[in-house]
N, C-alpha and C positions, 0 to 999 in steps of 0.2 A: 452611522456605523454600517458596516457591510454585513449582509446576511449570508455571505458565501462561507463555506467551511474553511478551516485553516489550510487544509490540503484539498485540492479539487481534481477529481478524475476527469481526464480530457480525451480518453479514447485508447485505442489499441486493439480492440476486438472488432466491433462493428463500425467504429468511427476511426478514420485514419487520414493520412495525407494532409492536404492544405486545410481541411476542416479542423483537424487537431491542432495545427499551428495557430489558426484563428482563435480556437477555444482557449488555447494557452495564453494568448495575448489578452483575451477578454478576462480570463480568470485573474491574471496579474493586475489588470486595470481595476478589477473589483476588490482587490485586497488579499487575494490568496497568498499564502506564504510559500506554496509549492504546488506543482502539478504532478499527478500520478498517471503513468501510462501502463496499460495492461501488457502482459508478456508478448502478445503477437505484434506489438508496435515495431516497425522497421527502424533500423538505425539511421537511415537517411532522413526520416521524418524527425527523429530526435535531434539530429544535427540542425535541421531547419528551425526547430523550436529553440534550440540553444542560441541561435543567432538573433532571435527576436525577443526573448524574455531574459530577465535577470534573476528570477526566482529559481530555486532548485527544481530539477527534473528528477522524479522518483520513478524508477522502473520496477515493475513487478517481476519477480523471479519465481519460477515454478519448480525448478530442479537444479541440481549441481551441474547439469549438462549445459546450462545457459552460458553463452560467451560473455562473461562479465567484463573482460577487458575491452571488448568491442563496444559494450554499453557505455563504459566509462569514457572511452575515446570519443564516442558520439556526443557526449555532453551530460550524461547521467551523473548526478551528485550523490544520490542515496538509493539504496536497494530496498525493495519491499518484498520480503520472502513470504510467500503464501503457498506452501507445499504440503503434500500429504505427509511428508517426513521433514517438517520444518526444522527441528533441532539439528538433524544430520546435514541438511542443506546449509544452514547457517554456519555450522562447524567447518564444512568443506570450503565455503567462501572465505571464512575468517582466516583459514590457513594460508590461502593465497593472497588475500587482500586484508591485511591486519588493520588498516586504518579507514577503510570505507565504512561510512555509517550504514547500519542495517536496522530497518524496522521489520518486525516479523509477527506473524500470527502466533499466538501463544498456546492455542488449544483451549479446551473447555475447563481445565482445572488449575488451581494454584500450583500444583506440582508440575504440570506440563508447561506453565508459564515460567516457573523457576528454571526448569530444564532448558528452555529456549534461551533465556537470559544467560544461563551458565555456559551455553555454547558460543556466545559472542554477540547476541542481539543487543543493540543499544536502546531499543524501544520496542514495546509490544503494542500491537493493534488488537483491539478487543471489540467484538460485536455484541452489544447488549441485547437482552431479550426484546423481541418486538412488542409493539403495543398490544397486538393480539394475544401474545403469550402472557403479558402482564395482566391484561384484562381477564383472560381465562382464569388465572389464579384468583383474582378478585371475585369473579362469579362463582367459582368453586367454594370459596369461603362463605359467600352469601347463602349459597344453597345448603351448605352444611349447618347453617344456623337456623334454617327454616324449620318450623314445627309441624 
């Protein structure tokens, strides 16, 4: 069994170019179901990735100003919206691209997640509490029981 995540980040910020293309190939070979590129990734690198991998390329979108059509033309299959105003960005994308799959950050509450889904997100990404946060809660509980 593979130890790689279902989706694997392969660059776009500090990592790009041919290295990202190689990482994409390696991720696919290790069993990833898709690769994620950060917003700064160039479309020419996405095109190179699309020529050498068969798994979906997921591109992070930070605002409604992103050129979604250019991303799709380059080979992106799925959008990953991670914006300060995620529901609004999802809504704007959904108006122009009703069928493109969208993964989106949902925010910190059930209400914000429901709102993001309501604006057209197909899936929500959620960052669970860190080990440090979880352990801090446990330690607080232990300390509160001390006599």
